[in-house]
Structure formats: structure tokens, C-alpha cells
C-alpha positions as CSV (number, residue, x, y, z in Angstrom):
1,M,99.7,121.6,88.4
2,R,99.8,118.2,90.1
3,R,102.7,116.0,89.1
4,K,101.8,113.1,86.7
5,V,103.5,109.7,86.7
6,V,104.2,107.5,83.7
7,I,104.4,103.7,84.1
8,G,105.1,101.9,80.9
9,D,103.0,103.8,78.3
10,I,100.3,104.9,80.7
11,E,100.2,108.4,82.3
12,I,98.5,108.6,85.7
13,G,97.3,111.9,87.0
14,D,94.8,114.7,86.6
15,N,92.4,114.6,83.6
16,K,93.7,111.1,82.6
17,P,91.8,107.8,82.3
18,I,91.8,105.9,85.6
19,P,93.9,102.7,85.2
20,F,93.0,99.4,86.9
21,I,95.6,97.2,88.7
22,A,94.9,93.5,89.0
23,E,96.7,92.5,92.2
24,I,97.5,88.8,91.5
25,G,99.9,88.7,94.5
26,V,100.0,85.1,95.9
27,N,96.5,84.2,94.9
28,H,98.0,81.5,92.7
29,L,99.0,79.7,95.9
30,G,102.3,78.7,94.5
31,S,101.0,77.1,91.3
32,I,102.6,78.3,88.1
33,D,99.6,77.0,86.1
34,K,97.2,78.9,88.2
35,A,99.3,82.0,87.9
36,I,99.3,81.8,84.1
37,E,95.6,81.3,84.1
38,M,95.3,84.5,86.3
39,V,97.4,86.4,83.8
40,D,95.2,85.3,80.9
41,K,92.0,86.2,82.8
42,S,93.2,89.6,84.1
43,I,94.3,90.6,80.5
44,E,90.9,89.4,79.2
45,A,89.2,91.6,81.7
46,G,91.0,94.6,80.4
47,S,93.3,95.2,83.4
48,D,95.8,98.0,82.7
49,F,98.5,96.6,85.0
50,L,99.2,93.2,86.6
51,K,100.9,93.2,90.0
52,F,102.8,90.3,91.4
53,Q,104.8,89.8,94.6
54,T,108.5,89.2,94.6
55,Y,110.0,88.0,97.9
56,E,112.0,85.6,99.9
57,A,109.6,84.1,102.4
58,S,112.1,84.0,105.3
59,K,112.6,87.8,104.9
60,R,109.0,89.0,104.8
61,Y,108.5,89.3,108.6
62,E,110.7,90.1,111.6
63,K,111.5,86.9,113.6
64,S,110.2,88.8,116.6
65,N,106.7,88.8,115.1
66,P,104.6,86.3,117.1
67,K,103.2,84.9,113.9
68,Y,106.5,84.7,112.1
69,G,106.5,80.9,111.9
70,E,102.8,80.7,110.7
71,F,103.1,83.4,108.1
72,T,106.5,82.2,106.8
73,K,105.2,78.7,106.4
74,L,102.3,79.9,104.2
75,L,104.4,82.3,102.2
76,T,106.9,79.6,101.5
77,E,104.2,77.3,100.2
78,W,102.8,80.2,98.0
79,Q,106.2,81.4,96.7
80,L,107.0,80.5,93.1
81,S,110.4,79.2,92.4
82,K,112.8,81.6,90.7
83,E,112.5,79.6,87.4
84,D,108.7,79.7,87.6
85,E,108.7,83.4,88.3
86,K,110.9,84.0,85.3
87,K,108.5,81.8,83.3
88,L,105.5,83.8,84.5
89,W,106.9,87.2,83.8
90,K,108.1,86.1,80.3
91,Y,104.6,84.8,79.6
92,A,102.8,87.9,80.9
93,K,105.1,90.2,78.9
94,G,104.7,88.0,75.8
95,K,101.0,88.8,76.2
96,K,101.8,92.5,76.2
97,A,100.8,92.9,79.8
98,R,102.2,95.8,81.8
99,V,103.7,94.2,84.9
100,F,105.1,95.4,88.1
101,T,105.6,93.9,91.6
102,S,105.7,94.4,95.3
103,V,109.0,93.8,96.9
104,Y,109.9,93.2,100.6
105,D,113.7,92.9,100.7
106,E,116.7,94.3,98.9
107,D,117.6,91.1,97.0
108,S,114.1,90.9,95.6
109,V,114.5,94.5,94.2
110,D,117.5,93.2,92.1
111,F,115.5,90.1,90.9
112,A,112.4,92.2,90.0
113,L,114.6,94.5,88.0
114,E,116.0,91.5,86.2
115,L,112.5,90.3,85.5
116,G,111.7,93.6,83.9
117,T,109.3,95.3,86.4
118,L,107.9,98.6,85.2
119,A,107.6,100.0,88.7
120,F,107.8,99.0,92.4
121,K,105.0,98.7,94.9
122,V,105.8,99.3,98.5
123,A,103.3,97.6,100.9
124,A,101.9,99.7,103.8
125,F,104.0,98.0,106.4
126,E,107.2,98.6,104.5
127,L,106.6,102.4,104.1
128,T,109.1,103.1,106.9
129,N,111.6,100.6,105.7
130,K,114.4,103.0,104.7
131,K,116.8,100.4,103.5
132,L,114.2,99.0,101.1
133,I,113.1,102.5,99.9
134,K,116.8,103.5,99.3
135,K,117.4,100.3,97.4
136,I,114.4,100.9,95.2
137,I,115.6,104.4,94.5
138,T,118.8,103.0,92.9
139,T,116.6,101.6,90.1
140,S,115.1,105.1,89.2
141,L,111.8,103.4,88.5
142,P,108.4,104.8,89.7
143,V,107.1,103.7,93.1
144,I,103.5,103.0,94.2
145,I,103.0,103.2,98.0
146,S,100.1,101.9,100.0
147,C,99.3,104.2,102.9
148,G,97.4,101.9,105.2
149,M,98.4,101.8,108.9
150,T,100.4,105.0,108.4
151,N,100.1,108.7,109.2
152,I,100.8,111.8,107.2
153,E,104.2,112.4,109.0
154,E,105.4,108.9,108.2
155,I,104.4,109.3,104.6
156,K,106.1,112.7,104.4
157,K,109.4,111.2,105.6
158,T,109.3,108.6,102.9
159,T,108.2,110.9,100.1
160,H,110.9,113.4,101.1
161,I,113.5,110.7,100.4
162,L,111.9,110.0,97.0
163,D,111.7,113.7,96.2
164,Q,115.4,114.2,97.0
165,S,116.2,111.5,94.4
166,K,113.7,112.8,91.9
167,I,111.8,109.5,91.9
168,D,108.2,109.6,90.7
169,Y,105.6,108.1,93.0
170,I,101.9,107.4,93.5
171,L,100.2,107.1,96.9
172,L,97.3,104.7,97.4
173,H,94.8,105.3,100.1
174,T,93.9,101.9,101.7
175,V,92.6,100.4,104.9
176,S,94.7,97.5,105.9
177,S,91.9,95.1,106.7
178,Y,91.3,91.9,104.7
179,P,88.5,91.9,103.8
180,L,87.1,95.4,104.5
181,M,83.5,96.4,105.1
182,E,82.4,99.0,102.5
183,Q,81.4,101.5,105.2
184,D,84.9,101.4,106.6
185,S,86.6,102.5,103.3
186,F,87.1,106.2,104.5
187,L,87.3,107.5,100.9
188,S,87.6,111.0,102.2
189,K,91.2,110.2,103.0
190,I,91.9,110.3,99.2
191,N,91.4,114.0,99.3
192,L,93.5,114.3,102.4
193,L,96.4,112.8,100.6
194,K,95.9,115.0,97.6
195,E,96.0,118.1,99.9
196,N,99.3,117.0,101.4
197,F,101.2,115.6,98.5
198,N,101.9,116.7,94.9
199,C,101.5,113.3,93.3
200,P,98.8,111.1,91.8
201,V,96.6,109.5,94.5
202,G,94.7,106.2,94.1
203,H,92.9,103.7,96.0
204,S,93.6,100.0,96.9
205,D,90.3,98.4,97.7
206,H,89.9,95.3,99.9
207,T,86.1,95.1,100.0
208,H,84.0,92.4,98.4
209,G,82.5,93.2,95.0
210,T,82.6,96.2,92.6
211,N,80.8,99.0,94.5
212,I,83.8,100.9,95.9
213,P,86.1,101.6,92.9
214,P,83.7,104.0,91.1
215,L,83.0,105.7,94.4
216,A,86.8,106.0,95.0
217,A,87.1,107.6,91.5
218,A,84.4,110.1,92.4
219,A,86.3,110.9,95.6
220,G,89.4,111.7,93.5
221,A,91.3,108.4,93.0
222,Q,93.4,108.4,89.9
223,I,94.3,104.7,89.8
224,I,92.5,101.7,91.3
225,E,93.9,98.4,92.6
226,K,92.0,95.3,93.6
227,H,93.0,91.7,94.4
228,F,92.3,89.4,91.5
229,T,91.3,85.7,91.4
230,V,90.0,83.1,89.0
231,N,88.1,81.4,91.8
232,P,86.8,83.2,94.9
233,K,85.9,79.8,96.4
234,Y,89.6,79.4,97.2
235,R,89.7,80.1,100.9
236,L,93.5,80.7,101.1
237,S,95.4,84.0,100.6
238,D,93.1,86.8,99.4
239,N,91.1,84.8,96.9
240,F,87.8,84.9,98.8
241,F,87.4,88.7,98.6
242,S,89.1,89.2,95.2
243,V,87.4,90.1,92.0
244,T,87.0,87.9,89.0
245,C,87.4,88.6,85.3
246,D,83.7,89.6,84.9
247,Q,83.8,91.8,87.9
248,V,86.9,93.6,86.6
249,K,85.0,94.2,83.3
250,K,82.3,95.8,85.3
251,I,84.8,98.0,87.2
252,K,86.5,99.0,84.0
253,F,83.1,100.0,82.5
254,D,82.3,102.1,85.6
255,L,85.7,103.8,85.6
256,D,85.6,104.6,81.9
257,N,82.0,105.9,81.9
């Protein structure tokens, strides 16, 4: 029997309803008012989970990265202050939202724990970051791992560390392209992950629109994530290929029926 994972009051796994994660990320572009609006709209849409990003901009990328300066400048502009982040989490939890976050450095793990995260998301490019993984393990919370840009052996090394510590985890098939063309979704990889790992497997979708989530579910995905926005006309961050409140309602209908 495939292992199930519980996050908050939702059980993810075989023969369970397929939850939807609204990835708010940094689509608020550093505006607390916009972030609160996104929380309201994602809840209205029926999202099962809201996902934020918790980070220190200067620690997101290696300084050897040729785009370190460019990326760090943007992420600094989009980063909420600690006080605004506390305000956002308090607001979301006051609305009974189930909230978790992506973390990219060890200090942010501690801060996310203080904020009350239900789980941790590990971005694809952090999957081999052993220091981060081991820090997350100390919290004993479930982990959701994106598997873009990785191979089975790399994933096995990370899940082995989690298994040794008896940490529950979910793997998300994804293609690390933003945005992604539908024909490049490679949904057959969902089954490949299920063949190799005894855990729930989902899909993080970066395509435009609502077509892929129900296809991913048909291919075996047990949880779905998509970037969320209140205005796809915003050209910065991931807004332009993110889904709106009405589109999430459509996805939820497709997943539930």
C-alpha cells in the first residue's frame, strides 16, 4: 500500500480527493495589500492550500551565478518585510487557510516554523541542498519536493535522507520552464515517480490555462499545484502564466468530478 501523507487536516494519497495548491509565491511583487487580496481570492476559489515563499533575497542564489545581481535585485524588491510576512500569515490563518511555504535557506526554515507553516516545499534546484534538507528534517514537518531539473538518482539520495528520519514527503513532477508549452508537460513522468518511490506523487503545472491539471490527475497525480494571480496582465514574476480565481474554480470542478 502506497504511503499517505497528512498536511493539516488533509490526507494525500491513493483513493483520496486531489487537493489544489495555489502558489502565491512572489506574485504579490512585494505588496502586502496585493498579497492579502491574493489570499482572499485563492480562498474564494476553493484552494485547499496556499503556498508562499519565505527567503532572504541575498541567500537565494550562489554569487557565482552570472545572474546573481539581476535575480537578487528583483527578489529584494518582491520580498515582504518580516512584519508584513507575519501580518500576511496571521491574516491567512485567520481566514482558516491551510498555509505552507517554500524555503531556500536555513534561517528561513526557523522563521517559517515561527509563522506556523504546515509543511515545507523544496524547490527543484534545492533538492540536492543537503544542509537545507537536514535543517527541514529537524522540524519533523512533511516535505513537498519539486522534481524538475533532477534525475531519479538525485531524488533517491534526498528521499533516503528523509526516510532515515521518518519524514513524510510528496514528490511533484514538474518541468522547470516558465511558462511551459502543454505538449512539453511529459505527464508520463508521474507514473515513473510512482514506480520508484513509495509516496504520494503530484504535479506542479507551469502551463497557461486549465487544461493540464485534469490530465495530470488522469495520469496519476494525487495533488496539483499552479501559480496563482489576481491579474495575469502583471508582467513581472509568474503572474502572466498564473491562474485566476475563476480558473481555479474550473480546475477544482475538473478534479472533483
